[in-house]
C-alpha positions, -999 to 999 in steps of 0.1 A, spaced: 0 0 0 12 35 -8 17 61 19 -13 87 18 -10 124 18 -42 143 25 -49 179 15 -69 197 42 -80 234 46 -110 257 48 -130 263 16 -115 282 -14 -78 280 -4 -69 261 -36 -69 225 -25 -82 211 -56 -60 233 -76 -30 219 -56 -39 183 -63 -42 191 -101 -10 212 -99 11 184 -83 -6 156 -106 2 177 -137 -34 172 -150 -70 181 -142 -85 157 -119 -106 177 -93 -131 203 -105 -118 238 -98 -144 266 -94 -146 297 -72 -179 284 -57 -172 273 -21 -179 236 -14 -174 222 -50 -154 193 -37 -174 169 -16 -159 134 -19 -123 123 -15 -105 126 -49 -73 106 -50 -44 101 -74 -10 85 -74 20 107 -75 55 98 -84 85 120 -74 122 109 -76 112 73 -79 90 74 -48 53 71 -51 25 82 -28 -12 87 -29 -25 122 -29 -61 129 -16 -81 160 -21 -109 167 5 -138 192 7 -135 225 26 -135 221 63 -163 242 78 -182 248 46 -218 256 49 -232 233 23 -264 245 6 -276 208 5 -271 202 42 -242 178 34 -217 196 57 -216 166 82 -211 141 52 -182 162 38 -165 165 73 -168 127 77 -150 122 44 -122 147 56 -120 127 89 -116 94 70 -89 110 47 -70 122 77 -72 89 94 -58 70 64 -30 96 59 6 95 70 10 132 62 -14 163 61 -9 192 37 -27 221 57 -34 246 29 -40 283 36 -45 313 15 -13 336 14 -32 366 -3 -60 367 22 -39 359 53 -51 343 84 -89 341 89 -109 327 118 -117 295 100 -79 288 95 -74 289 133 -104 264 137 -88 241 111 -55 244 129 -71 234 163 -89 205 146 -57 191 132 -38 196 165 -58 168 179 -46 144 152 -15 123 156 -1 131 121 28 150 106 16 183 91 31 205 65 17 241 64 13 252 27 6 288 18 -10 288 -16 -16 319 -39 19 332 -31 21 347 -65 48 374 -58 77 380 -35 57 404 -11 29 379 -7 54 351 -1 71 372 27 37 379 42 31 342 46 53 343 76 22 355 94 10 320 94 36 310 121 8 320 144 -10 288 136 17 268 153 29 245 124 62 262 118 73 280 87 47 279 58 59 267 24 49 292 -1 36 280 -35 14 293 -63 -7 269 -84 -17 296 -108 18 309 -113 31 273 -111 57 280 -85 70 258 -57 59 223 -68 94 207 -67 102 221 -33 69 209 -19 72 174 -34 108 172 -20 94 180 15 66 156 11 90 128 3 113 136 33 84 132 57 69 100 45 79 64 56 82 43 25 95 11 44 62 -7 39 52 10 7 41 -13 -23 34 -1 -57 -4 -7 -64 -13 -34 -87 -26 -21 -121 -63 -27 -123 -74 -54 -148 -104 -34 -158 -117 1 -155 -154 4 -151 -174 37 -154 -208 41 -136 -230 65 -153 -267 74 -152 -290 102 -143 -294 117 -108 -303 95 -79 -299 62 -98 -278 48 -70 -243 51 -85 -226 62 -52 -244 34 -33 -231 8 -57 -195 23 -54 -196 20 -16 -210 -16 -19 -182 -26 -41 -156 -8 -21 -169 -23 12 -165 12 28 -182 47 28 -159 58 0 -182 84 -15 -211 104 0 -246 89 -5 -276 112 -2 -311 115 -15 -300 151 -26 -299 152 -64 -264 160 -77 -245 151 -45 -215 136 -66 -199 163 -87 -164 150 -96 -155 117 -112 -141 97 -83 -117 67 -89 -120 38 -64 -99 7 -66 -113 -26 -51 -106 -63 -52 -130 -92 -60 -118 -129 -59 -81 -118 -63 -88 -95 -93 -81 -58 -91 -107 -33 -105 -110 5 -108 -145 18 -107 -153 54 -115 -181 71 -99 -196 100 -119 -220 128 -114 -256 123 -121 -266 137 -155 -296 159 -161 -311 174 -193 -283 191 -212 -305 219 -222 -307 229 -185 -269 231 -181 -251 263 -186 -214 269 -190 -213 286 -156 -231 257 -140 -211 233 -119 -228 205 -136 -213 217 -169 -180 203 -156 -197 172 -142 -213 162 -174 -181 164 -193 -163 145 -166 -189 118 -170 -182 117 -207 -145 115 -201 -150 86 -177 -169 67 -205 -140 71 -228 -115 61 -201 -135 29 -191 -131 -7 -204 -168 -15 -196 -196 10 -187 -224 3 -162 -254 24 -173 -273 26 -141 -311 30 -144 -335 35 -114 -362 9 -119 -388 31 -102 -385 60 -127 -394 60 -163 -366 63 -189 -361 97 -205 -340 119 -227 -310 117 -204 -309 79 -206 -312 80 -243 -284 106 -247 -261 86 -224 -269 55 -244 -261 73 -277 -228 86 -264 -217 50 -250 -227 36 -284 -207 63 -304 -176 55 -283 -180 18 -291 -179 9 -253 -191 -25 -238 -220 -16 -217 -242 -34 -191 -276 -18 -186 -279 -21 -148 -315 -19 -135 -311 -8 -98 -337 -7 -70 -354 -37 -86 -367 -46 -51 -389 -15 -52 -406 -24 -84 -443 -32 -79 -453 -69 -84 -466 -79 -118 -437 -66 -138 -414 -94 -148 -377 -89 -158 -386 -101 -193 -412 -74 -196 -388 -47 -184 -361 -60 -208 -386 -54 -237 -393 -19 -225 -355 -12 -222 -349 -25 -257 -376 -3 -271 -363 28 -253 -326 22 -260 -323 6 -295 -287 17 -299 -277 -6 -270 -298 -36 -281 -267 -58 -279 -259 -48 -243 -268 -73 -215 -293 -63 -188 -286 -70 -151 -310 -65 -122 -295 -55 -89 -302 -38 -55 -271 -19 -48 -280 -10 -13 -282 -46 -2 -256 -59 -26 -280 -83 -44 -266 -96 -76 -236 -72 -74 -211 -101 -76 -228 -115 -106 -226 -80 -122 -188 -79 -118 -185 -115 -133 -205 -103 -162 -182 -74 -167 -153 -97 -168 -169 -118 -195 -174 -87 -216 -139 -76 -211 -127 -109 -224 -151 -105 -254 -137 -71 -265 -100 -84 -262 -107 -115 -284 -88 -117 -317 -102 -142 -344 -83 -160 -370 -93 -147 -405 -106 -181 -415 -131 -182 -386 -143 -146 -395 -148 -155 -432 -167 -186 -425 -192 -163 -406 -192 -139 -436 -200 -167 -461 -229 -177 -439 -242 -142 -438 -239 -137 -475 -258 -170 -482 -286 -157 -458 -287 -123 -475 -262 -105 -496 -260 -68 -501 -284 -52 -526 -272 -22 -546 -294 8 -551 -278 10 -585 -274 -14 -614 -239 -21 -603 -234 -55 -587 -220 -57 -551 -191 -79 -546 -178 -90 -511 -143 -104 -512 -133 -111 -476 -131 -97 -441 -103 -95 -415 -99 -84 -379 -75 -54 -374 -79 -45 -338 -94 -53 -304 -111 -32 -276 -134 -29 -294 -133 -58 -321 -125 -40 -352 -133 -57 -386 -126 -46 -422 -148 -59 -450 -134 -57 -485 -159 -50 -513 -158 -37 -549 -174 -4 -540 -180 8 -504 -206 33 -515 -230 4 -525 -231 -10 -489 -262 7 -473 -264 17 -436 -294 -8 -432 -272 -37 -446 -244 -27 -422 -266 -30 -392 -280 -63 -405 -244 -76 -411 -232 -66 -376 -262 -83 -359 -255 -115 -379 -218 -113 -369 -228 -112 -332 -249 -143 -337 -219 -162 -351 -188 -148 -333 -178 -145 -296 -188 -108 -297 -224 -113 -289 -227 -86 -261 -201 -60 -272 -200 -33 -299 -183 -42 -332 -165 -15 -352 -169 -24 -390 -149 -7 -417 -158 -12 -454 -130 -8 -479 -126 -10 -517 -104 -39 -526 -77 -38 -552 -96 -62 -574 -122 -36 -579 -96 -13 -595 -83 -41 -616 -118 -47 -629 -122 -11 -637 -89 -11 -657 -102 -42 -677 -134 -24 -686 -113 5 -698 -90 -17 -718 -81 -2 -752 -88 33 -739 -64 60 -726 -51 49 -691 -70 66 -663 -53 95 -645 -78 93 -616 -56 97 -585 -80 76 -564 -76 47 -587 -39 49 -589 -28 60 -555 -56 41 -537 -47 7 -552 -46 -18 -524 -63 7 -501 -94 20 -516 -122 41 -501 -132 34 -466 -163 38 -443 -168 29 -407 -203 16 -397 -225 44 -387 -199 69 -398 -197 75 -436 -163 87 -448 -163 124 -454 -160 136 -490 -132 161 -496 -144 194 -510 -126 212 -537 -119 247 -530 -118 275 -556 -84 282 -572 
């Protein structure tokens, strides 16, 4: 286990900015609004071949508008309890305020090493003024500026000197990253805590409790997983650029892109709506394996069977018709272990690479069942297919003219591939390319005529035009000379 360093301080001293500054990338949401950070946000930091875990916390003493102050302070207390070292952050520009003294007294009762960090020391005069913080009783403050990007190396050196690495072990890389997404109050944070076996994130009936994307690592049956809790999504039309949920929504999208498998959580007691459909569309567009997780199934009135609900889901989310559907109760842990096992099966599916012979046997069966029909008089010829990548399974189908393959036939072809290949529950990315034979045939038809100077036919030989299923290749426009 890595030694843990917790960042603690009153609201708006720049704790989240400090975590992002040290990590060298945006992890925590940074906003002038007090109380943005509520949960513990963690990331691994490496400096001079030493590694530790850095934890951002909410502002101590914040008056939370949703009455979550007690929950936030419990998360701060848990972070302090786990930590070897505390970074007590103050605002060098503002100087000492009453709440800094309250935080100082609170930390004095903890048996922890503490480094006083004076943030926003953007100039020499401000840095000199930081000496006033001696009054807090934690020695000389270390001046830094996250905005001017000053003092990181000195702070990191100080952290390393104050940590005990004797029992430190590098964390095992997770076998799989799972993003949990859904609209507000679907039970995402409850599921995270159930899997972690601890109150890792705040759970509340208040909509929008989670704002950041929170990474939580956990083990199941000797396997290491990383699960990402995301903010609940509401209708995009209601989110403005100045709204905190603007950041949260885009963090949820980024979490989907990071994930190996996505859990799309649905509250069984609430009808599906635009938010669910938009999330499903985004997951599909990113070609991410997805499990549609129906939570709170224990609260559904009798008379509705799982099969009836599956039919309802398929009608509402046709873009994820291949995704398996799991019924759970996150609060009690019912079927949660089975959910993880299903995600492992899907992770294996997206990593499967098939021999070309097996793939083409499936292609031949599909063509016998139904071949592509051309909207023109030109005959459609399918030559062969090959797999070029995994995660997701990516296939290339070679034909005489990609433009003759309709979108409707692409969908049919992919559905049939799922029935015949070990990709039954995951997205398949299908490219359609022109084969060199199509150019040879064009040359034969033009025999006896002046050789073609068409650049596409000459330079594209062996490559041809290309389309990806659902994403027609863009045509190049000719600009005026």
